[in-house]
MARPA-841131 format. One record per residue (C-alpha): residue number from 0; x, y negated, z; residue in three letters. Coordinates in steps of 0.25 Angstrom, whole numbers, plus 5000, padded with zeros to 4 digits. Each point is the difference from the previous one (the first is absolute). Layout:
REM MARPA-841131
@num->NUM | east->X | north->Y | up->Z | residu->ALA $
...
***
This chain:
REM MARPA-841131
@num->0 | east->5038 | north->4927 | up->4831 | residu->MET $
@num->1 | east->4998 | north->5001 | up->4986 | residu->ASN $
@num->2 | east->4996 | north->5011 | up->4992 | residu->PRO $
@num->3 | east->5012 | north->5007 | up->4996 | residu->GLU $
@num->4 | east->5006 | north->5000 | up->5014 | residu->THR $
@num->5 | east->4987 | north->5005 | up->5005 | residu->ALA $
@num->6 | east->5000 | north->5011 | up->4989 | residu->ILE $
@num->7 | east->5016 | north->5004 | up->5003 | residu->ASP $
@num->8 | east->4997 | north->5002 | up->5015 | residu->LEU $
@num->9 | east->4989 | north->5009 | up->5000 | residu->PHE $
@num->10 | east->5007 | north->5008 | up->4988 | residu->LYS $
@num->11 | east->5010 | north->5000 | up->5011 | residu->THR $
@num->12 | east->4992 | north->5007 | up->5011 | residu->VAL $
@num->13 | east->4994 | north->5010 | up->4991 | residu->VAL $
@num->14 | east->5011 | north->5004 | up->4997 | residu->MET $
@num->15 | east->5008 | north->5001 | up->5012 | residu->PHE $
@num->16 | east->4987 | north->5006 | up->5006 | residu->SER $
@num->17 | east->4999 | north->5012 | up->4990 | residu->LEU $
@num->18 | east->5016 | north->5002 | up->5003 | residu->TYR $
@num->19 | east->4999 | north->5004 | up->5014 | residu->THR $
@num->20 | east->4987 | north->5006 | up->5001 | residu->VAL $
@num->21 | east->5005 | north->5010 | up->4986 | residu->ALA $
@num->22 | east->5007 | north->5009 | up->5009 | residu->PRO $
@num->23 | east->4988 | north->5003 | up->5007 | residu->PHE $
@num->24 | east->4992 | north->5003 | up->4989 | residu->LEU $
@num->25 | east->5008 | north->5008 | up->4993 | residu->VAL $
@num->26 | east->5001 | north->5007 | up->5014 | residu->VAL $
@num->27 | east->4986 | north->5003 | up->5002 | residu->THR $
@num->28 | east->4999 | north->5001 | up->4985 | residu->LEU $
@num->29 | east->5009 | north->5013 | up->5000 | residu->VAL $
@num->30 | east->4998 | north->5005 | up->5013 | residu->VAL $
@num->31 | east->4984 | north->5000 | up->4996 | residu->GLY $
@num->32 | east->5002 | north->5007 | up->4987 | residu->LEU $
@num->33 | east->5007 | north->5009 | up->5003 | residu->VAL $
@num->34 | east->4990 | north->5005 | up->5014 | residu->THR $
@num->35 | east->4990 | north->5000 | up->4987 | residu->SER $
@num->36 | east->5006 | north->5011 | up->4994 | residu->VAL $
@num->37 | east->5001 | north->5006 | up->5012 | residu->LEU $
@num->38 | east->4988 | north->5002 | up->5003 | residu->GLN $
@num->39 | east->4995 | north->5004 | up->4984 | residu->SER $
@num->40 | east->5009 | north->5010 | up->5001 | residu->VAL $
@num->41 | east->4995 | north->5005 | up->5014 | residu->THR $
@num->42 | east->4986 | north->4996 | up->4999 | residu->SER $
@num->43 | east->4999 | north->4995 | up->5013 | residu->ILE $
@num->44 | east->4990 | north->4985 | up->4999 | residu->GLN $
@num->45 | east->5004 | north->4995 | up->5015 | residu->GLU $
@num->46 | east->5001 | north->4984 | up->4999 | residu->PRO $
@num->47 | east->5008 | north->4998 | up->5011 | residu->THR $
@num->48 | east->5010 | north->5008 | up->4991 | residu->LEU $
@num->49 | east->5003 | north->4989 | up->4993 | residu->THR $
@num->50 | east->4999 | north->4990 | up->5010 | residu->PHE $
@num->51 | east->5010 | north->5005 | up->5011 | residu->ALA $
@num->52 | east->5012 | north->5001 | up->4990 | residu->PRO $
@num->53 | east->4999 | north->4985 | up->4993 | residu->LYS $
@num->54 | east->4998 | north->4994 | up->5014 | residu->LEU $
@num->55 | east->5013 | north->5007 | up->5005 | residu->PHE $
@num->56 | east->5006 | north->4998 | up->4986 | residu->SER $
@num->57 | east->4997 | north->4986 | up->5001 | residu->VAL $
@num->58 | east->5003 | north->5000 | up->5016 | residu->ALA $
@num->59 | east->5015 | north->5004 | up->4997 | residu->ALA $
@num->60 | east->5001 | north->4994 | up->4989 | residu->THR $
@num->61 | east->4998 | north->4986 | up->5007 | residu->SER $
@num->62 | east->5010 | north->5004 | up->5012 | residu->VAL $
@num->63 | east->5009 | north->5003 | up->4988 | residu->LEU $
@num->64 | east->4999 | north->4986 | up->4992 | residu->LEU $
@num->65 | east->4998 | north->4990 | up->5011 | residu->ALA $
@num->66 | east->5014 | north->4995 | up->5001 | residu->PRO $
@num->67 | east->5000 | north->4999 | up->4985 | residu->TRP $
@num->68 | east->4986 | north->4993 | up->4998 | residu->LEU $
@num->69 | east->5003 | north->4989 | up->5015 | residu->ILE $
@num->70 | east->5012 | north->4995 | up->4992 | residu->ARG $
@num->71 | east->4993 | north->5001 | up->4986 | residu->SER $
@num->72 | east->4989 | north->4990 | up->5007 | residu->LEU $
@num->73 | east->5008 | north->4991 | up->5008 | residu->ILE $
@num->74 | east->5008 | north->4996 | up->4988 | residu->GLU $
@num->75 | east->4987 | north->4998 | up->4993 | residu->PHE $
@num->76 | east->4994 | north->4993 | up->5010 | residu->THR $
@num->77 | east->5013 | north->4992 | up->5002 | residu->GLY $
@num->78 | east->4998 | north->4998 | up->4981 | residu->GLN $
@num->79 | east->4987 | north->4993 | up->5004 | residu->ILE $
@num->80 | east->5003 | north->4993 | up->5009 | residu->ILE $
@num->81 | east->5009 | north->4994 | up->4994 | residu->ALA $
@num->82 | east->4994 | north->4996 | up->4989 | residu->ARG $
@num->83 | east->4988 | north->4993 | up->5008 | residu->ILE $
@num->84 | east->5009 | north->4988 | up->4999 | residu->GLY $
@num->85 | east->4998 | north->4999 | up->4985 | residu->THR $
@num->86 | east->4984 | north->5004 | up->5000 | residu->LEU $
@num->87 | east->4998 | north->4987 | up->5003 | residu->GLY $
@num->88 | east->5006 | north->4994 | up->4987 | residu->HIS $
***
């Protein structure tokens, strides 16, 4: 495998990883920001108030995005397996 192919494969994997993880990061960021603002306004500094909403929101996001995520992973795996034959040259 030449370096250009390895770099291209690495770039593809990193971009796909970002593509699949981004919705979870955005949901966690928004929920964390909203919870932090609410804690600041109410002066309640309880650590579980930031952890529990994030946990539930990520679980809900996982359930809602599961079909899309599975379909994307299957397509990506198929593309990578198809490229295996060309990697030896």
